[in-house]
N, C-alpha and C positions, 0 to 999 in steps of 0.2 A: 504494500500500500504506500502510495506517495503522499507525503505531507505537503499539501499545496500552500500552506501558510509560510513555510520556510523555503520552498522551492523558488529559485530565481531563474528566470529565462536569460540565457546568454545570447547575445546578438553577435553576428559576424561583422567584420569590418564593412562589408557591403551594405548591411542593414543600417548601421549607425552612421556611415559616411566618414568614419574616423580611421586613420591608419592603425594597423596592428603593431603594437610595440611589445616585442618579446623581451623577457628579463635578460636574456643573453646578449641582446643587442647593445652596442656601445651607444650611450646617450650623447647627443651633441653638447659641446661645451657652450658656455655663455658667449665666448669669443667667436666660435664658429657660427652661431645663430646671428650674432651682431654683424659679422662680416657679410653673410648672405642677405640679411635684412637690408643692409646698406646698399648692396648691389641691386636688389629688387627695387628699392626706393629710387635709385639713380635711373634704372631702366624705365621707371614710370614717369620720369620727368621731374623728380624731386618735389612733389606736391606737399603743401603744408597740411599738418593735422591728420596724418594717416599712418603714423609709425607703428601702431598696434597691429594693423592689417599686414604690414610688411614683416613684422616680427613673427606673427602667427604663421604666415606662409612659409617663412624660412624654417621655423621649427618643424612644420609638417613635411617639407621637402627633405630636410636632413634626417628625419626619423624614418621616412619611407624609403629613402635611397638604399640603405644596406639590405632591406628586405627585397627590394627589386633586383639587386645584384644576385642575391642568393636564388631567387626564383628563376633567373635566366640560366644559371649554371646547371 
């Protein structure tokens, strides 16, 4: 019998839209995120007031990158 009160549904990365981060993956450093966020900001024309968006995109790209390499091998 399954206790539905304590059962939690797990969602795949596809369902949540978030990248899968495995514990064994190296997490990006603050400096790596900052460097990529700056590059993304420059590529977008250096607009004012959108640094959080660039930071979030940089984090996501750096976290997904190692998983993508492993999937290709």
